[in-house]
VOKOL-357438 format. One record per residue (C-alpha): residue in one letter; x, y, z. Coordinates in steps of 0.2 Angstrom, whole numbers, plus 5000, padded with zeros to 4 digits. Layout:
REM residues N
aXYZ
...
This chain:
REM residues 431
x578053095321
x577652985336
x577953065353
x578852945365
x578052945382
x579352955397
x579752795407
x580252775425
x581252625432
x580452555448
x580552395459
x578952305463
x578652275481
x577052165481
x575352135473
x573952235479
x572052225479
x571552265461
x572952155454
x574352285451
x576152285457
x576552415470
x578052525468
x578652695473
x579252835462
x580752945467
x579553095471
x578652985484
x577152945474
x576452765474
x576452675457
x575152545454
x575952445440
x575152325428
x576152185420
x577252175435
x577652045449
x578452065466
x580352085466
x580452135448
x581352285441
x580352365427
x580252515416
x578552585417
x577452705406
x576152805416
x574352795410
x573552895424
x574153025436
x573453085453
x574253195466
x574853055477
x574852905465
x575052855447
x574452705437
x575652625425
x576052485414
x577752395414
x578452405396
x580152325399
x580552195412
x582352225418
x582352095432
x581151955430
x580251865444
x580351675445
x578451665446
x578251755429
x577551645415
x577151695397
x575351745395
x574251645384
x573651795373
x574151965369
x572552035376
x572951975393
x573052155401
x571252195396
x570452035402
x571551935413
x573152025419
x573751885430
x574051775415
x575951825418
x575851745436
x576251555439
x574551475442
x575351385457
x575651555465
x573951635461
x573051565476
x574451615488
x574351795482
x572451805482
x572451745500
x573751875505
x572752015497
x571151955505
x571951945522
x572652125520
x571052185514
x569952115528
x571252165542
x571552335536
x569752385530
x568752265540
x569752295556
x569952105560
x571552005564
x571651865552
x573151745550
x573551635536
x572751485544
x571051575547
x570551585529
x570551455514
x570351475496
x569451355484
x570051325467
x569851195453
x570951135439
x570151255426
x571251405423
x570451445406
x568851415397
x567851445413
x566851605408
x565051575403
x564751755397
x565851865387
x565552035379
x566552085363
x566752255354
x567252275336
x568752355327
x569552355310
x571152265306
x572552335296
x571952245281
x570252335283
x569252185289
x568152195304
x568652095319
x568052055337
x568952175349
x569252225367
x569652395374
x571452425380
x571652455398
x571252635404
x570952675386
x569552705373
x570652625360
x570252445354
x571352305347
x570752145337
x570551975345
x569951805339
x569051765355
x569651745373
x570551605382
x569451635397
x567851595388
x567051425385
x567451345368
x565551365363
x565651555366
x567151575355
x566451465341
x564851565341
x565751725341
x566751675325
x565151615317
x564251785320
x565751885314
x565751785298
x563951835296
x564452015299
x565751995285
x564451915273
x563252055276
x564652185275
x563952285290
x565052435292
x566052465307
x565152625312
x563552525313
x564252395325
x564252415344
x564452255354
x564152065355
x563551975371
x563651785372
x563151665386
x563351485388
x562851355400
x563651195407
x562751095393
x563651195380
x562051285374
x562251465369
x561251625367
x561951785358
x561451965356
x562152075343
x561952265346
x562052385331
x561952575330
x560852585315
x559152505311
x559752395296
x558752265287
x559452095282
x558751955271
x559351825283
x560251805300
x561451685309
x560751515308
x560351415324
x561351265327
x561551125340
x562551255350
x561751425346
x560051405353
x559451585351
x560051745342
x559351925345
x559752085336
x559552245345
x559652425339
x560652515353
x560652705353
x562352785349
x562052905363
x562652765376
x564252665374
x563452525384
x562552375376
x560752455379
x559352365370
x558452515363
x557352415351
x557252235347
x557552215328
x557552025326
x557451865337
x557551685333
x557551535345
x557651545364
x557951695374
x558551605390
x559651465396
x559451345410
x560651275423
x560551145436
x561051215453
x561051085466
x559451005460
x558551165455
x558251215437
x558751395435
x558151495420
x559151655416
x559251775401
x560551875391
x560552015404
x560151925420
x561551925433
x562151745434
x563751675441
x565251675428
x565951515435
x564651385439
x565651235446
x566451355459
x564851435463
x564051265467
x565551235479
x565151405488
x563351365488
x563651205498
x564651305511
x563251425512
x562051285515
x563051225530
x562551385539
x560651385535
x559551335549
x558151235542
x556951305555
x557251485550
x556551575534
x557751645522
x557851825514
x558951825498
x559352005495
x560152055478
x559551875473
x559651885454
x558651745447
x558651655464
x560251555462
x560651555480
x559051565489
x558051445479
x559251295479
x559251315498
x557351305499
x556951135491
x556251055507
x554851175510
x555851315518
x555151485516
x556251605506
x555951785499
x557051835484
x557252025482
x558152115467
x557952275458
x558152195441
x556452165432
x557152025421
x558051935435
x556451935446
x555351875431
x556551735430
x556551705449
x554651695449
x554751565434
x556051465443
x554951465459
x553451405449
x554351275438
x555251195453
x553651195464
x554451295477
x552751345485
x553551425500
x554551545490
x554151715483
x555051855473
x554952045473
x555652175462
x556352325472
x557952395478
x558552305493
x558552465504
x556752495499
x556152325505
x556852295522
x555252235530
x555852065530
x557352105540
x556952045558
x557451925571
x556451785563
x557351785547
x559051735541
x559851855529
x560851815513
x561651955503
x562651955487
x562752135482
x563552215467
x565352285469
x564752445478
x564252335493
x562752355504
x561752525504
x561952625520
x560052605524
x560252415523
x561652425536
x560652535547
x559152415546
x560252265550
x560952345565
x559252405571
x558252245569
x559652115572
x559251955562
x560251805570
x561451775555
x561951865539
x562751765525
x563751885514
x564451835497
x565451965488
x566451995472
x567252145480
x568152115496
x568552295500
x566652345501
x566252175510
x567652215523
x566952395525
x565152325528
x565852195540
x566652335550
x565052435550
x564052295556
x565352245570
x564452335584
x563152195583
x563952055573
x565551955573
x566251855559
x566251665562
x566751605545
x567851665531
x568151575514
x568851625497
x568351555480
x569351575464
x567951615453
x569051715441
x570651615438
x572051715429
x571351875435
x571551965452
x569651955456
x569151855471
x567451795478
x567351805497
x566051725509
x565851785527
x564651725539
x564151855553
x563251805569
x562451915582
x563551945597
């Protein structure tokens, strides 16, 4: 007998950082509710409990907001929970959330006119990288899958409306090969696929058993490279424990404002390239041609190298070996003789932080390491250009740097349409 989970009726006040709707339970706890929009009255099912808050999913919409629209796919809560929000309202709410985050955590006082958001017409099909898991359908056939939100359970999907058409097509072709080879579900872990603006694709399939095959997915005009990895069952992540097979190329290229950038399956690379190019042009406006650059958390050099095409000195620093290998290749192939790349954690290679260098940072979601903050405050470079996919840690770091630096520029970029994620650019200058 299936046990019914208790539900609670609440009214949604607003959307918050993270993408949920904010509501309050009768006992005073705050509820962060997925599948809910401001002004809606909903019945919620709690999926996570803490002493002072709960996380929940709206299971029944009693009073519907005017800005609610029908989602494009059933998997929207796992990949893009704002598919229920009218696209015309998305930029509005992202600005509201950004202002609240910067003001509250960053200790600034921004008004609506102080910050702009850049979007384009592409609401779907913009992602150039997707990761799929696998599950079994009711008829026993294996399917691509995503994980349910806040759960280890999976559900079958045909692809993702966020992904490029090329990614979805290749995913289906590889799934057909899996069916042909009758690979058991217990042996399958994940599938990672990347595409570029030219429509070229590389893919990596991760399996938990070292299985032999007589043939493999064929390369096409779209699929330029395929790799098969044994990935230990001891880790749920897509860890390439051992390479079992490789055919074709293992990297893609992208033109970034005139620089040819090489990157691989595991390299950090921006998900939405057209929007990233717009952000890069804004960054370029704050780069003094007379001052050398240091690009921390540089990845393959996608920020620093395009800004260094006129002989400007630039140092790229990243802790990922693959990314730095590609950064060095990108430097050599683009004849950027005044540039160099080093593999090290940012906080362990701070010797380049001084008054003679301009600093660019694009850190992971955790933000800047405390030792980076300490060094920046001590050595005081003239300008810090800070791009971030996590406005809360960016705002925290801005506040910590405020004893020496003041923000002179804010801008948002809708790199991730139909999701609550926002990319933010802040330029900090020495007071």
